[in-house]
C-alpha positions in Angstrom: 0.6 -9.8 6.3 3.4 -7.4 6.7 4.9 -4.6 4.4 8.7 -3.4 4.7 8.1 0.2 3.3 10.0 3.7 3.6 8.8 7.2 4.2 9.9 8.4 0.4 10.0 4.9 -1.5 8.2 5.5 -4.9 7.8 1.7 -5.4 6.7 0.8 -2.1 3.9 3.5 -2.2 2.9 1.6 -5.0 2.2 -1.6 -2.9 0.6 0.5 -0.3 -1.8 2.2 -2.6 -2.9 -1.3 -4.2 -3.0 -2.9 -0.5 -5.6 0.1 0.3 -7.6 -0.4 -3.3 -8.1 -3.6 -2.4 -8.7 -3.4 1.4 -6.1 -5.7 2.6 -5.2 -5.7 6.0 -1.9 -5.4 6.0 1.0 -4.3 9.0 3.5 -1.7 7.4 6.9 -1.5 8.8 9.3 1.5 7.7 12.8 0.9 7.0 15.0 3.8 8.1 16.1 6.2 5.6 17.7 9.6 5.3 19.0 12.0 2.3 22.4 11.7 3.4 23.1 8.2 4.4 20.2 6.2 2.6 18.9 3.1 3.8 21.1 2.3 6.8 20.8 0.3 8.7 19.2 -2.0 6.4 16.0 -3.5 7.6 16.7 -6.8 8.6 13.9 -8.5 6.6 14.8 -6.5 3.4 18.5 -7.8 3.8 17.0 -11.6 4.3 14.8 -11.7 1.8 15.7 -9.3 -0.9 19.1 -9.5 -2.9 18.7 -6.2 -4.2 18.4 -5.2 -0.5 15.7 -2.6 -1.5 12.1 -2.2 -0.1 9.3 -3.1 -0.8 9.3 -6.4 0.9 6.3 -8.0 1.0 5.7 -11.1 3.9 2.9 -12.9 3.9 3.3 -15.5 6.5 6.2 -18.2 5.1 5.8 -16.8 1.9 8.1 -13.7 0.9 8.1 -11.6 -2.1 10.1 -8.3 -3.5 9.7 -6.3 -6.2 6.6 -4.0 -6.5 5.2 -5.3 -9.5 5.7 -8.9 -8.6 4.0 -7.9 -4.9 1.2 -6.2 -6.7 0.3 -8.7 -9.3 0.3 -11.5 -6.5 -2.0 -9.2 -4.1 -4.5 -9.1 -7.7 -4.6 -13.4 -7.4 -4.9 -13.1 -3.8 -8.0 -11.3 -4.0 -9.4 -10.2 -7.6 -11.7 -7.8 -6.4 -11.8 -5.2 -6.9 -9.1 -5.8 -10.2 -6.1 -3.4 -10.8 -5.2 -5.2 -14.0 -7.9 -5.8 -17.1 -9.3 -9.2 -18.0 -8.8 -9.5 -21.4 -5.0 -11.0 -22.2 -4.3 -8.0 -24.8 -5.5 -5.3 -22.0 -3.4 -7.1 -19.3 -0.3 -7.1 -21.3 -0.9 -3.5 -22.6 -1.1 -2.7 -18.6 1.8 -4.4 -17.6 3.7 -2.8 -20.4 2.6 0.6 -19.2 3.3 0.2 -15.5 6.7 -1.0 -17.2 7.0 2.3 -19.3 6.7 4.3 -15.8 9.0 2.1 -13.7 11.8 2.1 -16.1 11.4 4.8 -18.9 9.9 7.6 -16.8 12.3 6.8 -14.0 15.3 7.1 -16.2 14.9 11.4 -16.4 13.4 11.4 -13.2 16.3 9.8 -11.6 18.3 13.0 -12.6 16.6 15.1 -10.6 17.1 13.4 -7.2 19.9 15.1 -6.4 17.5 18.5 -6.1 16.1 17.6 -2.5 19.5 16.4 -0.8 20.3 18.9 2.1 23.5 20.8 1.3 23.4 19.7 -2.9 23.5 23.3 -3.6 26.5 24.2 -2.1 28.5 21.2 -3.8 30.8 21.8 -6.5 28.8 19.5 -9.3 25.4 21.5 -8.4 25.7 23.4 -11.9 26.8 20.5 -14.1 24.0 18.4 -12.2 21.6 21.1 -13.1 22.4 20.9 -16.5 21.7 17.2 -16.6 18.5 17.6 -14.9 17.0 20.5 -17.3 17.9 17.7 -20.2 15.8 15.4 -18.5 13.0 17.5 -18.3 12.9 18.0 -21.8 12.6 14.0 -21.8 10.4 14.0 -18.9 7.9 16.6 -21.1 7.9 13.9 -23.8 6.7 11.1 -21.6 3.8 13.8 -21.0 3.0 14.0 -24.1 2.8 10.2 -24.8 0.6 9.8 -21.8 -1.5 12.6 -22.6 -2.3 11.1 -26.1 -2.8 7.2 -24.3 -5.4 9.3 -22.1 -7.5 10.9 -24.7 -11.1 10.5 -24.2 -10.6 8.1 -21.1 -11.3 8.7 -17.4 -8.1 5.7 -17.0 -5.8 4.1 -19.0 -8.1 1.1 -18.9 -11.7 1.1 -17.9 -11.0 1.1 -14.2 -8.4 2.8 -12.1 -5.5 0.0 -11.5 -1.9 -0.9 -11.9 -0.7 1.4 -14.6 -2.7 4.2 -13.1 -0.7 3.5 -9.9 2.7 3.4 -11.6 2.3 6.2 -13.7 0.7 8.7 -10.9 3.4 8.2 -8.8 6.3 8.9 -11.0 4.5 12.1 -12.0 4.3 13.2 -8.7 7.6 12.5 -7.4 8.9 14.8 -10.8 6.3 17.2 -9.5 8.5 17.3 -5.7 11.3 17.4 -7.8 10.6 20.6 -9.7 10.1 18.7 -12.7 8.0 20.2 -15.8 4.3 21.4 -15.4 1.6 18.8 -16.4 -1.0 21.5 -17.2 -0.3 22.4 -20.7 -1.1 18.4 -21.2 -5.1 18.9 -20.7 -6.3 14.9 -21.0 -2.9 14.1 -18.5 -3.8 17.2 -16.2 -7.5 15.9 -15.6 -6.6 12.4 -14.9 -3.8 13.5 -12.0 -6.6 15.3 -10.3 -9.0 12.4 -10.7 -6.2 9.8 -8.9 -5.2 12.1 -6.5 -8.6 12.5 -5.2 -8.7 8.8 -4.8 -8.8 7.8 -0.8 -5.5 5.4 -1.5 -3.5 8.0 -3.4 -4.6 11.1 -1.2 -3.1 9.6 2.2 0.4 8.5 0.2 0.6 12.6 -0.4 -0.2 13.6 2.6 2.3 11.0 3.8 4.7 11.3 1.7 4.5 15.7 2.2 4.9 14.8 6.0 8.4 12.9 5.3 9.2 15.4 3.0 9.3 18.2 5.5 11.7 16.1 8.0 13.8 14.9 5.6 14.1 16.6 2.5 15.6 19.7 1.3 13.0 22.4 -0.2 13.3 22.1 -4.3 12.8 25.4 -5.8 9.9 24.9 -8.6 8.4 22.0 -6.6 4.6 21.3 -7.5 4.7 24.1 -9.7 1.1 22.6 -10.5 0.0 21.2 -7.3 0.7 18.0 -5.0 
């Protein structure tokens, strides 16, 4: 089994954490990436197998998948234990909805912060305008934090055990912290959960590697990790 990943790909990191949690042996290849040129040149396996031209791509013998959610669901079927999804149909559906909320709803305002770590971005003519948009996006992110905080009331994880929803939400929030997003500390349930998730070995490794890649590839961001990595 082989995973085409990338040093700073949020969605590839989702799959890397799932693989580690399930202790599935998988070779990892990193696609070329820079903040200025993006994914260039495109990895040949990505071009061959993903019409979206994006990582992650999972190759399992003669079987190939793309999209982080589809890949994680395949890993769940391939190796059900330890589970990353609840067992009951309704809880599984709720887990998938929360993963979707992370990947699409939280990601939308997060994208408005992504100019902040591009080398030379502060010297561009559109910096002030983009920062104005980013400040509005931070308010949207705080509303997301508020919802998640309520969902986590009385819980260690979103469901009975750590799973796919925790992975997806955590990574969005971690990347928001990288980009100088709002503090999570006012949201006590969320902040305790965030600390609990980042202590897991699978997640701690992703944090370590991402911070190392940031140091090489990204410009420093004012206010990054105002809470902690």
